[in-house]
C-alpha positions in Angstrom: -2.9 20.5 9.7 -0.3 21.4 12.1 0.9 18.4 14.1 -0.7 15.7 12.0 1.7 13.0 10.4 2.5 13.2 6.9 1.8 10.0 4.8 2.3 9.1 1.2 0.4 5.9 -0.3 1.7 4.5 -3.5 -1.2 2.5 -5.7 -1.0 1.1 -9.4 -4.1 0.2 -10.1 -8.0 0.5 -8.7 -7.4 2.3 -5.5 -9.6 1.0 -3.2 -7.0 1.0 -0.3 -5.5 4.5 -1.3 -9.6 5.4 -1.0 -10.0 3.6 2.3 -6.9 5.7 3.9 -7.7 8.9 2.4 -11.2 8.6 3.8 -9.9 8.0 7.2 -7.4 10.3 7.4 -10.1 13.3 6.3 -12.7 11.7 8.9 -9.9 12.1 11.4 -9.8 8.4 12.1 -6.0 8.5 11.0 -4.1 11.3 12.9 -2.4 12.1 9.5 -2.9 13.2 6.2 -2.5 11.9 3.1 0.5 14.4 1.8 1.2 12.3 -1.4 -0.4 9.7 -3.7 2.2 8.0 -5.9 1.4 6.1 -8.9 3.4 4.1 -11.7 0.4 4.0 -14.4 -1.3 7.1 -15.5 -4.5 5.5 -16.7 -5.2 3.9 -13.5 -8.4 4.7 -11.4 -6.5 5.8 -8.5 -5.3 8.9 -10.4 -8.7 10.0 -10.7 -9.8 8.9 -6.8 -6.8 11.0 -5.6 -7.9 13.9 -8.1 -11.6 13.7 -6.9 -10.2 14.1 -3.0 -7.7 16.7 -3.6 -4.5 14.6 -3.0 -1.4 15.6 -4.6 -0.3 12.9 -6.9 3.2 12.1 -8.4 1.9 10.1 -11.4 4.8 8.5 -13.7 5.6 6.3 -16.3 8.4 4.3 -15.6 9.8 4.0 -19.1 10.5 7.5 -19.3 13.2 7.2 -16.8 16.4 5.9 -18.0 16.7 3.5 -14.7 14.2 2.3 -11.7 17.1 4.3 -9.7 16.1 7.4 -11.8 12.5 7.6 -10.8 13.0 6.7 -7.6 15.4 9.4 -6.5 12.2 11.7 -8.1 9.8 9.9 -5.8 12.0 10.2 -2.6 12.5 14.2 -3.5 8.8 14.4 -4.0 8.2 12.5 -0.7 10.9 14.9 1.2 8.7 18.4 -0.5 5.7 16.9 0.9 7.1 16.1 4.3 6.3 12.2 4.1 7.3 10.6 7.3 5.9 7.0 6.5 5.1 5.3 2.9 2.4 2.9 2.6 2.1 0.9 -0.6 -1.6 0.0 -1.3 -1.2 -1.9 -4.4 1.7 -0.5 -6.1 2.9 -3.4 -8.1 6.5 -2.4 -8.2 9.2 -4.0 -6.4 10.9 -1.1 -4.1 14.5 -0.5 -5.2 17.6 0.6 -3.0 17.4 4.4 -4.0 13.5 4.3 -2.0 14.6 2.0 0.6 17.5 3.8 1.8 16.1 7.1 2.1 12.9 5.7 4.0 14.2 2.3 5.5 12.1 1.2 8.4 9.3 3.7 7.3 7.8 1.8 4.8 4.9 -0.6 5.0 3.0 -3.1 2.4 -0.3 -4.4 2.5 -0.5 -7.9 1.5 -3.5 -10.2 0.7 -2.4 -13.0 2.5 -1.0 -14.6 5.8 2.8 -14.0 5.0 5.2 -16.0 4.5 2.7 -18.1 2.7 1.7 -16.9 -1.0 3.8 -14.0 -1.5 3.8 -12.3 -5.1 1.0 -10.8 -7.2 -1.6 -13.2 -7.2 -1.9 -14.1 -3.8 -5.5 -14.8 -3.4 -5.9 -17.2 -6.4 -2.9 -19.1 -5.1 -4.2 -19.7 -2.0 -7.8 -20.6 -3.2 -6.4 -23.0 -5.9 -3.8 -24.8 -2.9 -7.2 -25.2 -0.7 -6.3 -23.1 2.6 -9.8 -22.6 4.6 -8.3 -19.5 6.5 -7.2 -16.4 4.2 -5.9 -13.2 5.2 -4.3 -10.0 4.7 -0.7 -8.5 6.5 1.0 -5.6 6.9 5.0 -5.9 6.7 8.0 -3.2 6.7 9.5 -3.3 3.0 13.0 -4.7 2.9 15.2 -6.0 -0.2 13.0 -9.3 -0.2 9.8 -9.9 -2.0 7.2 -9.4 0.8 9.6 -10.8 3.1 10.1 -7.8 5.8 9.1 -8.2 9.4 5.4 -8.6 9.8 3.8 -6.0 12.0 -0.1 -6.8 11.9 -2.0 -10.2 10.4 -6.0 -10.6 10.3 -7.4 -13.7 9.3 -10.4 -14.3 6.9 -12.1 -17.3 7.1 -13.8 -18.7 4.3 -15.1 -22.0 2.6 -15.9 -21.6 -0.9 -14.7 -21.3 -3.9 -15.9 -18.0 -5.6 -12.8 -15.5 -6.3 -14.8 -12.2 -6.3 -16.6 -13.2 -3.1 -13.3 -14.4 -1.2 -11.3 -11.0 -2.7 -14.2 -8.7 -1.9 -13.7 -10.4 1.8 -10.1 -10.0 1.8 -10.2 -5.9 0.6 -13.0 -5.4 3.4 -10.2 -6.9 6.0 -7.1 -5.1 4.5 -8.9 -1.6 4.8 -9.4 -1.7 8.6 -6.1 -3.5 9.0 -4.1 -0.7 7.4 -6.2 1.8 9.2 -5.6 0.4 12.6 -1.8 -0.5 11.4 -1.0 3.2 10.2 -2.4 4.3 14.0 -0.7 2.2 16.0 2.6 3.0 14.1 2.3 7.2 14.2 1.6 6.9 17.7 
């Protein structure tokens, strides 16, 4: 539709955040179209979800490229072809490299399942639970050269006083979905 922003969502796995964002866009809760889904794992569930929702996808296998810069050049070309203005990382389990950062600097955001700067990296919820924190949460931040270290845009707390990782993960994911949608809307305005 004319006038709508165009975003890309990058994912590597199940795709619950991709699905929440795409559904919100389809329902008009985000003033954007999900123009592209990018995934580095062809067998990931998110690929099936994107197909079912009619979202164009670029699915690749990193080892098919000579370098990270090579596959990132392809990603940049696909994003530019689709008119992507904002890239939303949603469970994309790759560190963004210089090629993608230079093309979209200040326009790549990431969702992380902790209250950064605490518990960076791939297993944040488990690390926080093992540490014994009583307030968990989610953070949206700009992506830069550091691991989960870009400027924080938004955070939301998830109080939890238990020890069930599945229950905690579900609670954090529920907050992530709404936080990401709210943050995308704010950034696009």
